[in-house]
NUMARMI-683040 format. One record per residue (C-alpha): x, y, z; residue number from 0. Coordinates in nm, 4 decimals. Layout:
<pts>
+----------+----------+----------+-----+
|       c1 |       c2 |       c3 | num |
+----------+----------+----------+-----+
|        X |        Y |        Z | NUM |
...
+----------+----------+----------+-----+
</pts>
This chain:
<pts>
+----------+----------+----------+-----+
|       c1 |       c2 |       c3 | num |
+----------+----------+----------+-----+
|  -1.4329 |   0.6725 |   0.9536 |   0 |
|  -1.0818 |   0.4467 |   0.9947 |   1 |
|  -1.0718 |   0.1993 |   1.1992 |   2 |
|  -0.8088 |   0.2014 |   1.4666 |   3 |
|  -0.4689 |   0.1222 |   1.2875 |   4 |
|  -0.3562 |  -0.2526 |   1.3279 |   5 |
|  -0.0694 |  -0.3681 |   1.1126 |   6 |
|  -0.2464 |  -0.5947 |   0.8391 |   7 |
|   0.0405 |  -0.6423 |   0.5363 |   8 |
|   0.3947 |  -0.5005 |   0.4423 |   9 |
|   0.4301 |  -0.3904 |   0.1401 |  10 |
|   0.8080 |  -0.3853 |  -0.0284 |  11 |
|   0.8711 |  -0.2040 |  -0.3150 |  12 |
|   1.2504 |  -0.2980 |  -0.4553 |  13 |
|   1.3903 |  -0.1304 |  -0.7090 |  14 |
|   1.5654 |  -0.2888 |  -1.0058 |  15 |
|   1.8456 |  -0.0645 |  -0.8981 |  16 |
|   1.9089 |   0.0346 |  -0.4533 |  17 |
|   1.7825 |  -0.1348 |  -0.1800 |  18 |
|   1.4037 |  -0.2413 |  -0.1235 |  19 |
|   1.2177 |  -0.0231 |   0.0578 |  20 |
|   0.9175 |  -0.1610 |   0.2851 |  21 |
|   0.5518 |   0.0045 |   0.5208 |  22 |
|   0.4142 |  -0.2035 |   0.7584 |  23 |
|   0.0577 |  -0.1034 |   0.6170 |  24 |
|  -0.3118 |  -0.1313 |   0.7123 |  25 |
|  -0.5687 |  -0.2673 |   0.4293 |  26 |
|  -0.8959 |  -0.1384 |   0.4105 |  27 |
|  -1.1210 |  -0.1381 |   0.1125 |  28 |
|  -1.1496 |   0.1778 |  -0.0178 |  29 |
|  -1.4677 |   0.3734 |   0.0496 |  30 |
|  -1.4784 |   0.6260 |  -0.2430 |  31 |
|  -1.4121 |   0.3411 |  -0.4676 |  32 |
|  -1.5927 |  -0.0547 |  -0.5756 |  33 |
|  -1.2585 |  -0.3102 |  -0.4941 |  34 |
|  -1.0432 |  -0.0554 |  -0.4945 |  35 |
|  -0.7474 |  -0.0709 |  -0.1119 |  36 |
|  -0.5736 |   0.1833 |   0.0853 |  37 |
|  -0.2797 |   0.1015 |   0.2948 |  38 |
|  -0.2440 |   0.2964 |   0.5807 |  39 |
|   0.0498 |   0.3398 |   0.7490 |  40 |
|   0.0749 |   0.4464 |   1.0910 |  41 |
|   0.1376 |   0.8072 |   1.0461 |  42 |
|  -0.1679 |   0.8516 |   0.8025 |  43 |
|  -0.3888 |   1.1178 |   0.8730 |  44 |
|  -0.7520 |   0.9945 |   0.9010 |  45 |
|  -0.8886 |   1.2718 |   0.7000 |  46 |
|  -0.5709 |   1.2379 |   0.4217 |  47 |
|  -0.5304 |   0.9640 |   0.0842 |  48 |
|  -0.2515 |   0.7698 |   0.2260 |  49 |
|   0.0392 |   0.6951 |   0.0251 |  50 |
|  -0.0180 |   0.3776 |  -0.1359 |  51 |
|  -0.3274 |   0.2641 |  -0.3268 |  52 |
|  -0.5186 |  -0.0070 |  -0.4907 |  53 |
|  -0.7206 |   0.0306 |  -0.7655 |  54 |
|  -0.9794 |  -0.2073 |  -0.8915 |  55 |
|  -0.7881 |  -0.3608 |  -1.1272 |  56 |
|  -0.5166 |  -0.4299 |  -0.8444 |  57 |
|  -0.2506 |  -0.1409 |  -0.9905 |  58 |
|  -0.0565 |  -0.0022 |  -0.6943 |  59 |
|   0.0024 |   0.2868 |  -0.6963 |  60 |
|   0.2146 |   0.5590 |  -0.4133 |  61 |
|   0.1253 |   0.8993 |  -0.4007 |  62 |
|  -0.1127 |   0.8552 |  -0.7092 |  63 |
|   0.2464 |   0.7565 |  -0.9398 |  64 |
|   0.3588 |   0.4395 |  -1.0411 |  65 |
|   0.5870 |   0.3011 |  -0.7217 |  66 |
|   0.7748 |   0.5355 |  -0.5970 |  67 |
|   0.8201 |   0.8358 |  -0.7882 |  68 |
|   0.8291 |   0.6197 |  -1.1914 |  69 |
|   1.2048 |   0.4307 |  -1.0429 |  70 |
|   1.1161 |   0.1100 |  -1.2364 |  71 |
|   1.0499 |  -0.2203 |  -0.9765 |  72 |
|   0.8423 |  -0.4406 |  -0.7943 |  73 |
|   0.5622 |  -0.3941 |  -0.5864 |  74 |
|   0.4960 |  -0.7159 |  -0.3239 |  75 |
|   0.2324 |  -0.7216 |  -0.0904 |  76 |
|   0.3069 |  -0.9501 |   0.2089 |  77 |
|   0.0249 |  -0.9811 |   0.5189 |  78 |
|   0.2298 |  -1.0156 |   0.8395 |  79 |
|   0.1666 |  -1.3474 |   0.8847 |  80 |
|   0.4286 |  -1.3880 |   0.5811 |  81 |
|   0.0792 |  -1.6271 |   0.4110 |  82 |
|  -0.0919 |  -1.4143 |   0.1355 |  83 |
|  -0.0037 |  -1.1525 |  -0.1266 |  84 |
|  -0.2348 |  -0.9082 |  -0.1978 |  85 |
+----------+----------+----------+-----+
</pts>
């Protein structure tokens, strides 16, 4: 069971062309994969896999794809306080 949603981070995807996209998320350990993370948004259903996940090697994916939809760009994960990158 997931904890009550409380935002901890922003995920910012900056494509090579176009505007940056942001997601306000709560990052929690993945209960099914040691060392992996889940980035839960307010609208994610408790039984569903969140759109953003990070494997044990530190690779973030969006809906199981390189982020988002295989568009070239960079992902930044910033703590809500603004001081820590994951």
